[in-house]
KEKE-3310 file (N, C-alpha, C; in steps of 0.2 Angstrom, whole numbers, plus 5000, padded with zeros to 4 digits):
npx = (5005:5010:5019:5011:5005:5016:5019:5009:5008:5019:5016:5004:5001:4996:4991:4990:4977:4981:4995:4996:4991:4998:5010:5004:5002:5015:5022:5014:5015:5027:5029:5020:5027:5037:5034:5028:5041:5048:5041:5046:5057:5049:5042:5047:5052:5044:5046:5058:5069:5063:5072:5077:5071:5069:5061:5056:5053:5036:5033:5037:5026:5023:5027:5031:5035:5022:5011:5015:5007:4999:5008:5012:5000:4997:5006:5003:4990:4994:4999:4987:4982:4988:4986:4971:4976:4984:4976:4967:4955:4942:4948:4949:4948:4955:4969:4974:4973:4983:4994:4998:4999:5009:5019:5020:5024:5036:5043:5042:5050:5062:5063:5072:5084:5092:5093:5083:5087:5082:5068:5063:5060:5052:5041:5037:5034:5023:5014:5012:5005:4993:4986:4983:4973:4974:4968:4959:4960:4964:4960:4948:4939:4939:4932:4918:4916:4914:4925:4940:4950:4955:4969:4973:4977:4976:4980:4994:5002:5006:5014:5026:5029:5032:5045:5052:5053:5062:5072:5076:5078:5091:5100:5098:5106:5119:5121:5122:5134:5143:5141:5144:5157:5164:5173:5183:5177:5178:5190:5190:5195:5187:5176:5181:5186:5173:5167:5177:5175:5160:5161:5170:5162:5152:5159:5163:5152:5146:5139:5132:5144:5154:5165:5171:5172:5180:5191:5194:5197:5211:5217:5219:5218:5205:5195:5194:5190:5177:5171:5170:5162:5149:5145:5143:5133:5123:5121:5118:5106:5095:5095:5089:5075:5074:5072:5068:5079:5090:5085:5084:5098:5103:5096:5099:5112:5111:5105:5116:5124:5118:5120:5132:5134:5129:5138:5150:5146:5137:5124:5107:5097:5083:5072:5076:5085:5076:5073:5059:5058:5061:5052:5042:5049:5047:5038:5028:5019:5021:5030:5022:5013:5022:5027:5014:5010:5021:5018:5004:5008:5016:5006:4998:5005:5006:4994:4991:5000:4996:4984:4987:4994:4984:4974)
npy = (4993:5006:5007:5008:5021:5029:5028:5034:5046:5052:5050:5056:5069:5083:5095:5109:5111:5120:5119:5107:5110:5120:5113:5105:5114:5120:5109:5102:5113:5114:5103:5105:5115:5109:5099:5106:5113:5102:5095:5094:5083:5073:5069:5067:5053:5046:5044:5038:5023:5007:4997:5003:5002:4998:4993:4999:4999:5002:5003:4991:4983:4983:4975:4980:4996:5010:5016:5031:5042:5040:5040:5053:5059:5056:5062:5075:5074:5072:5085:5093:5086:5092:5104:5105:5097:5107:5117:5111:5105:5094:5084:5071:5062:5068:5069:5057:5051:5061:5059:5046:5045:5055:5047:5038:5043:5049:5037:5031:5039:5036:5023:5020:5016:5025:5030:5041:5050:5063:5066:5058:5059:5069:5062:5053:5061:5068:5057:5053:5064:5063:5055:5060:5071:5084:5094:5102:5114:5132:5128:5124:5115:5116:5127:5125:5117:5115:5126:5120:5123:5120:5111:5095:5077:5070:5078:5077:5066:5064:5075:5071:5058:5063:5069:5058:5051:5059:5058:5045:5043:5050:5042:5030:5033:5035:5023:5016:5019:5016:5001:4998:5002:5001:5006:5012:5022:5034:5039:5047:5046:5039:5046:5058:5051:5048:5061:5065:5057:5058:5073:5072:5063:5070:5082:5075:5071:5083:5090:5100:5104:5104:5116:5119:5108:5098:5106:5104:5090:5090:5089:5081:5082:5090:5080:5070:5077:5081:5069:5063:5072:5071:5058:5059:5069:5062:5049:5055:5061:5057:5063:5076:5074:5076:5089:5106:5115:5107:5102:5113:5116:5104:5104:5115:5111:5100:5106:5115:5106:5100:5111:5111:5098:5102:5112:5105:5094:5097:5093:5094:5095:5099:5099:5097:5109:5121:5120:5116:5104:5101:5107:5100:5098:5109:5120:5127:5136:5146:5154:5157:5166:5176:5181:5184:5196:5204:5208:5213:5225:5232:5233:5242:5254:5259:5262:5271:5281:5283:5289:5301:5309:5312:5319)
npz = (5000:5004:4993:4983:4985:4986:4972:4966:4971:4964:4951:4948:4953:4960:4946:4938:4924:4913:4913:4907:4894:4889:4888:4876:4867:4865:4861:4851:4842:4838:4832:4821:4814:4811:4801:4791:4787:4784:4775:4760:4762:4768:4759:4748:4749:4743:4729:4728:4725:4723:4728:4739:4750:4767:4777:4793:4811:4815:4801:4798:4796:4782:4766:4755:4747:4749:4737:4729:4729:4739:4750:4749:4753:4766:4773:4770:4777:4791:4792:4791:4801:4813:4817:4821:4833:4840:4842:4850:4847:4846:4853:4859:4847:4837:4842:4846:4832:4826:4833:4829:4816:4815:4819:4810:4797:4800:4804:4791:4783:4788:4783:4773:4771:4779:4795:4804:4819:4824:4826:4835:4848:4850:4843:4852:4863:4858:4857:4870:4875:4867:4872:4884:4894:4887:4881:4890:4894:4888:4874:4859:4862:4877:4878:4876:4887:4905:4915:4921:4934:4946:4953:4947:4948:4937:4927:4929:4926:4913:4910:4918:4914:4900:4903:4909:4898:4891:4898:4897:4885:4883:4893:4886:4874:4879:4886:4874:4868:4876:4877:4865:4861:4873:4888:4879:4873:4880:4879:4869:4857:4846:4846:4839:4827:4823:4820:4811:4802:4798:4794:4782:4774:4771:4764:4753:4745:4743:4751:4763:4777:4793:4796:4807:4814:4806:4806:4820:4821:4818:4831:4847:4862:4864:4862:4871:4882:4877:4875:4889:4894:4887:4888:4902:4904:4896:4904:4915:4915:4921:4933:4931:4934:4949:4953:4951:4949:4946:4935:4927:4926:4921:4908:4901:4900:4890:4880:4876:4872:4861:4853:4852:4844:4832:4828:4826:4819:4810:4812:4815:4829:4830:4838:4851:4849:4850:4864:4867:4869:4884:4890:4898:4910:4918:4926:4915:4915:4922:4916:4905:4912:4916:4905:4899:4907:4906:4893:4894:4903:4893:4884:4891:4894:4882:4877:4887:4882:4871:4874:4882:4872:4863:4871)
capx = (5000:5015:5023:5005:5003:5021:5017:5003:5010:5023:5014:4997:5003:4988:4994:4985:4976:4984:5001:4997:4988:5002:5014:5002:5003:5022:5025:5010:5015:5033:5028:5015:5031:5042:5030:5028:5047:5051:5037:5049:5060:5046:5037:5054:5055:5038:5050:5064:5068:5061:5076:5081:5065:5071:5057:5058:5048:5029:5033:5038:5020:5022:5031:5032:5033:5016:5011:5018:5001:4997:5013:5012:4993:4998:5011:4998:4985:4997:5000:4981:4980:4992:4981:4966:4978:4986:4970:4963:4948:4939:4955:4949:4948:4961:4975:4978:4976:4989:5002:4999:5001:5016:5024:5019:5027:5044:5045:5042:5056:5068:5064:5074:5091:5096:5088:5083:5084:5081:5062:5060:5059:5046:5034:5035:5030:5014:5011:5011:5000:4988:4983:4981:4967:4978:4963:4954:4962:4967:4957:4942:4936:4938:4927:4911:4915:4915:4930:4944:4953:4959:4975:4971:4981:4973:4984:5000:5005:5008:5021:5030:5029:5037:5051:5055:5055:5067:5078:5078:5081:5098:5102:5100:5112:5126:5123:5122:5140:5147:5139:5146:5164:5165:5177:5187:5174:5179:5195:5189:5197:5181:5171:5186:5185:5165:5167:5180:5172:5155:5162:5174:5157:5147:5162:5164:5144:5145:5134:5136:5147:5156:5171:5174:5173:5185:5198:5197:5199:5218:5220:5218:5215:5198:5189:5194:5185:5170:5168:5169:5156:5145:5142:5141:5127:5118:5121:5117:5099:5088:5096:5084:5069:5074:5070:5068:5085:5094:5082:5086:5105:5104:5092:5104:5119:5110:5105:5123:5128:5116:5124:5141:5134:5128:5144:5154:5144:5131:5118:5104:5091:5078:5066:5080:5088:5071:5072:5053:5060:5064:5047:5040:5053:5046:5031:5028:5012:5023:5033:5018:5011:5027:5027:5009:5010:5024:5014:4999:5010:5017:5000:4993:5007:5006:4987:4991:5004:4990:4978:4990:4995:4977:4973)
capy = (5001:5012:5008:5011:5028:5034:5029:5039:5054:5054:5050:5058:5076:5089:5098:5113:5110:5124:5116:5101:5113:5123:5108:5103:5119:5120:5102:5101:5119:5113:5097:5107:5118:5103:5095:5112:5113:5096:5093:5092:5078:5069:5067:5064:5045:5043:5045:5033:5016:5001:4994:5007:5002:4993:4995:4998:5000:5002:5002:4985:4980:4983:4972:4984:5003:5013:5020:5037:5047:5038:5042:5061:5061:5053:5067:5081:5073:5074:5092:5095:5084:5095:5111:5105:5096:5113:5121:5107:5104:5085:5082:5064:5059:5071:5070:5051:5050:5065:5056:5038:5048:5058:5042:5034:5047:5050:5031:5029:5042:5032:5016:5020:5014:5029:5031:5048:5052:5068:5068:5052:5061:5073:5057:5050:5067:5068:5052:5054:5071:5061:5049:5064:5076:5091:5101:5105:5123:5134:5125:5125:5109:5118:5133:5121:5113:5119:5127:5117:5127:5115:5107:5087:5072:5067:5083:5077:5059:5066:5079:5067:5053:5066:5070:5053:5049:5064:5057:5038:5043:5051:5037:5025:5035:5035:5016:5012:5021:5011:4994:4995:5002:4999:5011:5014:5027:5039:5042:5052:5043:5036:5053:5062:5048:5049:5069:5066:5053:5061:5077:5070:5060:5075:5084:5069:5071:5089:5091:5105:5101:5108:5119:5119:5100:5097:5109:5103:5084:5088:5089:5076:5083:5092:5076:5067:5080:5081:5062:5063:5078:5068:5052:5062:5072:5057:5044:5060:5064:5056:5068:5082:5072:5077:5095:5110:5119:5102:5101:5118:5115:5099:5105:5120:5107:5096:5112:5117:5098:5100:5117:5108:5094:5107:5116:5100:5089:5099:5088:5098:5092:5104:5099:5100:5116:5124:5120:5114:5097:5100:5110:5096:5098:5114:5124:5131:5141:5152:5157:5160:5172:5181:5184:5188:5201:5208:5210:5217:5231:5236:5237:5248:5260:5259:5264:5277:5286:5287:5293:5308:5311:5313:5326)
capz = (5001:5004:4988:4979:4988:4984:4965:4964:4973:4960:4945:4948:4957:4958:4941:4934:4917:4908:4911:4901:4888:4886:4884:4870:4862:4861:4857:4844:4838:4834:4827:4816:4810:4808:4796:4786:4783:4781:4770:4756:4764:4771:4753:4744:4749:4738:4724:4729:4721:4728:4731:4744:4754:4771:4783:4801:4816:4814:4795:4796:4794:4775:4763:4751:4748:4749:4733:4729:4730:4746:4754:4749:4755:4773:4776:4771:4781:4796:4794:4792:4809:4818:4817:4828:4840:4844:4844:4856:4844:4845:4854:4860:4842:4833:4844:4843:4824:4823:4836:4825:4808:4814:4821:4803:4793:4802:4803:4785:4781:4790:4779:4766:4771:4783:4801:4807:4826:4827:4828:4838:4855:4848:4841:4858:4867:4855:4858:4877:4875:4864:4878:4891:4893:4886:4879:4895:4895:4881:4867:4858:4868:4884:4877:4876:4895:4912:4916:4925:4937:4951:4950:4947:4946:4930:4922:4931:4923:4906:4910:4921:4908:4895:4906:4910:4892:4888:4902:4895:4879:4885:4895:4880:4870:4883:4887:4867:4867:4881:4875:4858:4861:4879:4891:4876:4870:4884:4879:4864:4849:4842:4844:4836:4821:4819:4817:4803:4795:4796:4789:4775:4769:4767:4758:4746:4743:4740:4756:4769:4782:4798:4795:4815:4815:4801:4808:4827:4821:4820:4837:4851:4868:4865:4861:4878:4886:4875:4877:4895:4895:4883:4893:4908:4901:4894:4909:4921:4913:4927:4938:4930:4937:4955:4956:4945:4948:4943:4928:4922:4925:4916:4902:4899:4897:4885:4874:4874:4870:4854:4849:4849:4838:4825:4826:4825:4813:4805:4811:4819:4832:4829:4844:4857:4850:4852:4871:4869:4871:4889:4893:4903:4917:4921:4927:4909:4915:4926:4911:4902:4917:4916:4897:4898:4911:4903:4887:4896:4905:4888:4880:4895:4893:4875:4877:4891:4880:4864:4877:4883:4866:4860:4874)
cpx = (5004:5017:5018:5005:5009:5021:5013:5004:5014:5022:5007:4998:4999:4994:4988:4983:4979:4992:5001:4995:4994:5007:5011:5003:5010:5024:5021:5012:5022:5032:5024:5021:5036:5040:5031:5036:5051:5046:5041:5053:5055:5042:5042:5053:5049:5040:5056:5064:5067:5065:5081:5076:5068:5067:5058:5053:5042:5029:5035:5032:5019:5028:5034:5030:5026:5016:5013:5012:4999:5001:5013:5006:4995:5003:5006:4993:4987:4998:4994:4978:4982:4988:4977:4970:4981:4981:4965:4955:4947:4946:4954:4949:4954:4967:4979:4978:4981:4995:5003:5002:5008:5021:5026:5024:5035:5046:5047:5048:5062:5069:5066:5082:5096:5090:5090:5082:5082:5073:5058:5058:5052:5039:5033:5031:5023:5011:5007:5004:4994:4983:4981:4975:4972:4975:4958:4956:4965:4966:4951:4938:4934:4932:4919:4910:4915:4922:4934:4949:4957:4964:4971:4977:4982:4979:4992:5005:5009:5014:5027:5032:5034:5044:5055:5058:5061:5073:5080:5081:5089:5102:5103:5106:5118:5127:5124:5131:5146:5146:5143:5154:5167:5170:5181:5184:5177:5185:5195:5190:5192:5177:5175:5185:5178:5165:5169:5177:5166:5156:5165:5167:5153:5151:5162:5156:5143:5141:5137:5139:5149:5163:5175:5176:5178:5192:5199:5199:5207:5221:5216:5214:5208:5193:5189:5189:5177:5166:5164:5161:5150:5142:5140:5134:5121:5116:5117:5109:5094:5088:5091:5077:5069:5073:5072:5075:5090:5091:5084:5094:5107:5101:5096:5111:5117:5107:5111:5125:5125:5117:5130:5138:5133:5133:5149:5154:5139:5125:5114:5098:5087:5073:5071:5083:5083:5070:5065:5054:5060:5058:5044:5043:5052:5038:5030:5023:5016:5027:5028:5014:5016:5026:5021:5008:5015:5021:5008:5001:5013:5012:4997:4998:5007:4998:4987:4995:4999:4986:4980:4992:4990:4973:4977)
cpy = (5007:5013:5012:5019:5032:5034:5033:5045:5057:5056:5056:5065:5079:5094:5102:5111:5113:5121:5111:5104:5116:5119:5105:5108:5119:5115:5103:5108:5117:5108:5100:5111:5113:5101:5100:5112:5107:5091:5090:5084:5072:5065:5064:5056:5043:5042:5039:5027:5011:4997:4996:5005:4997:4996:4994:5001:4999:5002:4996:4980:4979:4979:4975:4992:5007:5016:5028:5042:5046:5040:5049:5062:5059:5059:5074:5080:5074:5082:5095:5093:5089:5100:5110:5102:5102:5117:5118:5107:5096:5081:5074:5060:5062:5068:5061:5049:5054:5061:5048:5041:5050:5053:5038:5038:5048:5043:5029:5032:5039:5025:5015:5020:5019:5030:5038:5048:5057:5071:5060:5054:5064:5068:5055:5055:5068:5063:5052:5060:5068:5057:5053:5069:5083:5096:5103:5112:5125:5130:5126:5121:5113:5124:5130:5117:5118:5120:5123:5120:5123:5112:5099:5082:5069:5072:5081:5071:5061:5070:5075:5062:5056:5067:5064:5050:5052:5060:5050:5038:5045:5046:5032:5026:5035:5028:5013:5015:5017:5004:4993:4996:5001:5006:5015:5022:5034:5042:5047:5051:5042:5042:5057:5057:5049:5056:5068:5063:5056:5068:5077:5067:5065:5080:5081:5070:5078:5092:5097:5101:5106:5110:5118:5112:5097:5100:5106:5095:5083:5088:5083:5078:5086:5086:5070:5070:5080:5074:5060:5067:5075:5063:5055:5065:5067:5052:5048:5063:5064:5061:5075:5080:5074:5083:5100:5114:5114:5101:5106:5118:5110:5101:5111:5116:5104:5101:5114:5111:5099:5106:5114:5103:5097:5109:5111:5096:5091:5095:5092:5093:5097:5105:5101:5107:5122:5126:5118:5108:5094:5104:5107:5096:5104:5116:5129:5137:5148:5157:5160:5166:5177:5185:5187:5194:5206:5212:5215:5224:5235:5239:5243:5254:5263:5265:5271:5283:5289:5291:5301:5312:5315:5318:5330)
cpz = (4999:4997:4982:4980:4985:4976:4962:4967:4967:4953:4944:4952:4954:4951:4938:4926:4912:4908:4906:4895:4885:4883:4877:4864:4860:4858:4851:4840:4834:4830:4819:4811:4807:4802:4790:4784:4782:4777:4764:4756:4766:4765:4748:4743:4744:4732:4723:4726:4726:4731:4738:4751:4760:4778:4790:4806:4814:4806:4793:4795:4787:4772:4757:4750:4746:4741:4733:4732:4736:4750:4755:4754:4762:4776:4775:4775:4789:4798:4795:4800:4815:4820:4822:4833:4843:4846:4850:4853:4843:4847:4855:4853:4837:4835:4844:4835:4823:4826:4831:4819:4809:4815:4814:4799:4794:4802:4797:4782:4782:4788:4774:4766:4776:4789:4804:4815:4828:4827:4833:4846:4854:4846:4847:4863:4864:4857:4867:4878:4872:4868:4884:4888:4893:4883:4883:4897:4888:4875:4867:4862:4874:4884:4879:4883:4900:4913:4921:4928:4942:4949:4951:4945:4939:4925:4924:4927:4917:4905:4913:4915:4901:4898:4908:4904:4889:4892:4899:4888:4878:4886:4890:4876:4873:4883:4879:4865:4870:4880:4868:4857:4867:4882:4885:4871:4872:4883:4872:4857:4844:4841:4839:4828:4818:4817:4812:4798:4793:4791:4782:4771:4766:4762:4752:4742:4741:4744:4761:4775:4788:4797:4802:4815:4812:4803:4815:4826:4821:4825:4842:4857:4868:4866:4867:4882:4884:4876:4883:4897:4892:4888:4899:4908:4900:4901:4917:4920:4919:4933:4937:4933:4945:4958:4950:4944:4945:4937:4924:4920:4918:4908:4897:4895:4891:4879:4872:4870:4862:4850:4846:4843:4832:4823:4824:4818:4807:4804:4817:4822:4833:4836:4850:4857:4850:4859:4873:4870:4879:4893:4898:4911:4920:4922:4922:4910:4920:4922:4907:4904:4915:4909:4896:4902:4909:4897:4889:4899:4899:4884:4884:4893:4886:4875:4881:4887:4873:4868:4879:4877:4863:4865:4874)
residu = (MET:LYS:LEU:ARG:ALA:ALA:PHE:GLU:ARG:TYR:TRP:PHE:VAL:PRO:THR:PRO:ALA:ARG:ARG:LEU:ALA:LEU:LEU:ARG:ILE:LEU:THR:GLY:GLY:PHE:ALA:LEU:GLY:TYR:LEU:LEU:PHE:ARG:PHE:PRO:SER:LEU:THR:ALA:VAL:ALA:HIS:PHE:GLU:ARG:ALA:GLN:PHE:VAL:PRO:THR:GLY:LEU:VAL:SER:LEU:LEU:SER:GLU:PRO:LEU:PRO:SER:ALA:VAL:ALA:ILE:ALA:LEU:VAL:ALA:LEU:THR:PHE:LEU:LEU:ALA:ILE:PRO:PHE:VAL:LEU:GLY:PHE:ARG:TYR:ARG:VAL:ILE:ALA:PRO:ALA:PHE:ALA:LEU:SER:PHE:LEU:TRP:VAL:THR:THR:TYR:ARG:SER:SER:TRP:GLY:MET:LEU:PHE:HIS:THR:GLU:ASN:LEU:LEU:ALA:LEU:HIS:VAL:LEU:LEU:LEU:ALA:ALA:ALA:PRO:ALA:ALA:ASP:ALA:TYR:GLY:LEU:ASP:ALA:ARG:ARG:ALA:GLU:PRO:ARG:THR:ALA:PRO:SER:GLY:ARG:TYR:GLY:TRP:ALA:GLY:ARG:ALA:MET:SER:LEU:THR:THR:ALA:LEU:CYS:TYR:VAL:LEU:ALA:GLY:VAL:ALA:LYS:LEU:LYS:LEU:ALA:GLY:PRO:VAL:TRP:LEU:GLU:GLY:GLY:LEU:LEU:ARG:ALA:GLN:ILE:ALA:TYR:ASP:ASN:LEU:ARG:LYS:ILE:GLU:MET:GLY:SER:SER:TYR:SER:ALA:LEU:GLY:ALA:ALA:LEU:VAL:HIS:TYR:GLU:ALA:PRO:PHE:PHE:VAL:LEU:ALA:LEU:MET:THR:VAL:ALA:LEU:GLU:LEU:GLY:ALA:PRO:LEU:ALA:LEU:LEU:GLY:ARG:ARG:ILE:ALA:LEU:PHE:TRP:ALA:LEU:ALA:ALA:TRP:SER:PHE:HIS:ILE:GLY:VAL:GLN:ALA:LEU:MET:ALA:ILE:PRO:PHE:PRO:TYR:GLN:LEU:SER:PHE:VAL:ALA:TYR:ALA:SER:LEU:PHE:GLU:VAL:GLU:ARG:ALA:TYR:ASP:PHE:VAL:ALA:GLU:ARG:VAL:ARG:ARG:ARG:LEU:ALA:ARG:THR:GLU:ALA:GLN:ARG:GLY:SER:SER:THR:SER)
# end
């Protein structure tokens, strides 16, 4: 009974509905923008050669590629579903449909010989939000229902799950490095070789590469430090679950890490670089209130200045 009580206290901590709603808007809004800007990339696979098709994950249900028109239509449908997801409209039906379609189109793009990891965390967060009552505030559905202002445990578990998922993704990345290479990875040589190979491959293909990374691989010392910091960040991700201050320190470190990946390998992780990926670790409604108050004061000053100039 004590374990059950502790479990419920952790997962179903009383949380305001608007915190979960803001996570929906932030995450869904990012997904909407991601689909818009990645539309050419997501639909390009519809014209790839059949021999390149290597189904992975959910797409393993297929034995051959979808017809080009169907593949493109699914990406377009996913984009359209993202809009009511963000707006909180018909959420109980739209949200699961959007989450599954987003998972499908991103997995389908990774089923052509190259796995993309940049949207994995985003897809998982969308799935968790789709299973939660994230439209009970700041949404079109909320306008037709009775307002829910009292914090409730039903709004707490999704944010907890999003934070735990974020931490697990980083831990798995760290474990994978040590499992595949062992302690040798900590020496920095493998990281140096990886950055050198990635940039050389991009140069050979005529693609954009990191001039900084290409220059830095001529030196050994920085990669020992970078390797240690990378593994410490990834394996230490669960510390972010212990409190807001630790979460802020870790999130800033993780954000800086992805800036480093972009700088040294020209590999962007847009969701993490936007900082939206770490929003579930914080009381986002406080940031919303702070910004809203600043905007309100500025509008009030502007209105007062207009009134004085008119008089």
